[in-house]
C-alpha positions in Angstrom: 0.2 0.1 0.1 1.2 3.3 -0.7 0.9 6.1 2.0 -2.3 7.4 1.2 -3.5 4.0 1.4 -4.4 3.3 -2.3 -3.1 0.5 -3.9 -0.6 0.4 -7.0 -3.5 0.5 -9.5 -5.8 2.8 -7.8 -6.5 6.5 -9.1 -6.8 9.5 -6.5 -10.6 10.4 -6.2 -11.2 12.0 -9.7 -13.7 14.7 -10.0 -15.1 16.6 -13.3 -17.2 20.0 -12.3 -18.7 21.5 -15.3 -20.0 25.1 -16.3 -18.1 26.7 -13.4 -17.5 29.8 -15.5 -20.4 31.6 -16.9 -18.9 33.4 -19.7 -16.6 30.7 -21.5 -18.8 28.7 -23.8 -16.9 25.3 -22.0 -15.7 25.5 -18.5 -14.8 22.4 -16.3 -13.1 22.3 -13.0 -11.3 18.9 -12.7 -10.0 17.5 -9.1 -7.5 14.8 -9.2 -6.5 14.4 -5.2 -5.4 17.6 -4.3 -4.7 18.4 -7.7 -7.2 21.0 -9.0 -7.2 23.1 -12.3 -9.7 25.2 -13.8 -10.5 24.7 -17.6 -11.8 27.0 -20.4 -12.9 26.9 -23.6 -13.1 30.0 -25.8 -14.4 30.2 -29.1 -13.3 32.6 -31.5 -14.7 32.9 -35.2 -12.0 34.8 -36.4 -8.9 32.7 -37.1 -5.2 34.1 -37.3 -4.1 34.7 -40.7 -1.9 31.8 -40.8 -4.5 29.4 -40.6 -7.1 31.4 -42.8 -8.5 29.9 -46.2 -7.0 26.2 -44.9 -10.8 24.8 -44.9 -10.2 23.6 -41.1 -10.2 25.1 -37.5 -7.7 25.1 -34.9 -7.4 24.3 -31.3 -4.8 26.1 -29.1 -3.9 25.8 -25.3 -2.3 28.1 -22.6 -0.9 26.2 -19.1 -0.4 28.2 -16.0 0.3 27.7 -12.4 -1.3 30.3 -10.2 1.3 31.8 -7.8 0.2 29.9 -4.5 -0.8 26.6 -6.4 2.2 24.9 -5.0 4.0 24.6 -1.4 6.0 27.8 -2.2 4.9 30.9 -4.4 5.4 30.6 -8.3 6.0 34.1 -9.8 3.9 34.8 -12.6 5.3 34.5 -16.2 4.8 38.2 -17.2 7.7 37.9 -19.2 6.8 34.9 -21.5 6.6 31.2 -20.5 9.2 29.1 -19.5 10.1 25.9 -21.5 8.3 23.6 -19.0 5.3 26.0 -19.7 5.8 25.7 -23.4 6.1 21.9 -23.3 3.1 21.4 -21.4 1.0 24.0 -23.3 1.8 22.1 -27.0 1.0 18.9 -25.3 -2.5 19.9 -24.3 -3.1 21.3 -27.8 -1.8 18.4 -29.4 -3.9 16.1 -27.3 -7.2 17.9 -28.0 -6.4 18.1 -31.9 -5.8 14.2 -32.0 -9.8 13.9 -30.8 -11.1 16.6 -33.5 -12.1 16.7 -36.9 -10.7 20.0 -37.7 -12.3 20.2 -41.3 -15.6 20.2 -39.4 -15.4 23.3 -37.5 -14.1 25.4 -40.5 -12.9 29.3 -39.7 -13.2 28.4 -35.8 -10.4 28.7 -33.2 -10.7 27.4 -30.0 -8.4 28.7 -27.0 -8.4 26.4 -24.2 -6.6 28.1 -21.1 -5.8 25.3 -18.1 -4.9 27.1 -14.9 -3.7 25.1 -11.9 -5.5 26.2 -8.7 -3.7 23.5 -6.7 -0.8 21.3 -7.6 0.0 18.0 -6.1 1.2 15.9 -8.9 -0.2 15.1 -12.4 -0.9 18.7 -13.3 -0.4 18.1 -17.1 -2.5 15.1 -17.2 -5.5 16.6 -15.3 -4.9 19.7 -17.4 -5.9 17.4 -20.7 -8.5 15.3 -19.5 -10.3 18.4 -17.9 -9.6 20.4 -20.9 -11.2 18.0 -22.9 -14.3 18.2 -21.2 -14.7 21.9 -21.7 -14.0 21.7 -25.4 -17.0 19.0 -25.6 -19.4 21.5 -23.8 -18.4 24.2 -26.0 -18.5 22.0 -29.2 -22.1 20.6 -28.3 -23.3 24.2 -27.5 -22.1 25.5 -30.9 -24.0 22.5 -32.5 -27.3 23.5 -30.3 -26.8 27.1 -31.6 -26.4 25.8 -35.2 -23.0 27.4 -35.7 -21.5 23.8 -36.3 -23.8 21.5 -38.6 -22.4 18.6 -36.0 -19.8 17.6 -33.0 -16.5 17.8 -34.4 -15.2 15.3 -31.9 -14.4 12.0 -33.2 -13.5 10.5 -29.7 -12.9 11.0 -26.1 -9.4 11.5 -24.9 -7.8 11.4 -21.4 -4.2 11.1 -19.7 -2.9 10.0 -16.7 0.7 9.6 -15.2 2.6 6.5 -14.0 5.7 5.7 -12.4 8.2 3.2 -11.1 9.0 4.0 -7.3 11.5 1.2 -5.5 10.7 -1.6 -8.4 6.9 -1.2 -8.3 5.0 0.0 -10.7 2.0 2.7 -9.6 -0.6 4.3 -11.1 -1.5 8.0 -11.0 1.5 9.6 -9.0 0.9 12.4 -6.3 3.9 15.1 -6.2 5.2 13.0 -3.1 5.5 9.6 -5.5 6.3 11.8 -8.7 9.3 13.3 -7.0 11.5 10.4 -5.7 10.2 8.1 -9.1 12.8 5.8 -10.5 10.9 6.4 -13.9 7.9 8.9 -14.3 5.6 8.6 -17.6 2.5 10.0 -18.9 0.1 9.0 -21.1 -2.5 10.1 -23.5 -4.6 8.0 -25.1 -8.0 8.1 -27.2 -11.1 6.1 -26.1 -10.2 3.4 -28.5 -7.0 3.2 -27.1 -5.1 4.9 -29.8 -1.9 6.5 -28.8 -1.7 10.1 -28.9 1.7 10.7 -26.9 3.4 8.9 -24.3 6.6 10.7 -22.1 8.9 8.2 -20.3 11.7 9.1 -18.5 14.2 7.1 -16.6 14.5 9.7 -13.3 16.5 7.4 -10.8 16.9 4.3 -12.7 16.2 2.7 -16.0 13.5 0.3 -16.8 12.8 -2.6 -19.2 10.2 -3.4 -21.5 7.9 -5.4 -19.2 8.1 -2.6 -17.0 7.4 -0.4 -19.5 4.7 -3.1 -20.6 3.1 -2.7 -17.1 3.1 1.2 -17.2 1.2 0.9 -20.4 -1.1 -1.5 -18.9 -1.8 0.5 -15.5 -2.3 3.8 -17.9 -5.0 1.8 -19.9 -7.0 1.1 -16.8 -6.7 4.8 -15.4 -7.7 6.3 -18.7 -10.5 4.0 -19.2 -12.0 5.1 -15.8 -11.0 8.7 -16.5 -13.3 8.5 -20.0 -16.2 6.8 -17.8 -16.1 9.7 -15.6 -15.9 12.2 -18.7 -18.8 10.7 -20.2 -21.1 10.7 -16.9 -20.4 14.5 -16.2 -21.2 15.3 -20.0 -24.3 12.8 -19.6 -23.1 10.9 -22.8 
């Protein structure tokens, strides 16, 4: 058993709270254990110049740790985002675009904002899972208002972290686990099991193929649970 009392294959408590922002076309507060991320989706029917006349829309993302989201205050990135933030933003955008038929949303750009209110590990994976819920709500609203002919979302997508600690594979790491993991991985998968992205890093020790396959098995189990939770809150 882990210090939290969870088994190695057990997710943290997961909750999606929708429509928490009255102004955004889609919004979701995702709670994964003590990690909390506010995700909003903003629809803009004015594409950037480099996307005009391409015959498809676009989804882009921004990510930020709010100042007291961590144990010590994080300074706001007022002079441009750092490397970690930039990498996470691009990951969120790629993950959402993989689940969407961009040609079904021509001349529409959706801006996703993921603001971490409280960080206890897995902020990037929670951001992806919560952002998908916000995006789905926004796209459904566009269809209901007649601004889109059909929902461009092809299938659900979610993400989860896994790791190896003291030779044991574990699902959904919190910060105390992630900070001393021998191997740290993030998996982004679609509902049908197709791979969007896998980030796998040996932190304290290398790992072998069998250990990776076990991490992948755990991730698929976790993502299945997350997608079921997404569907419940969306009524799908």
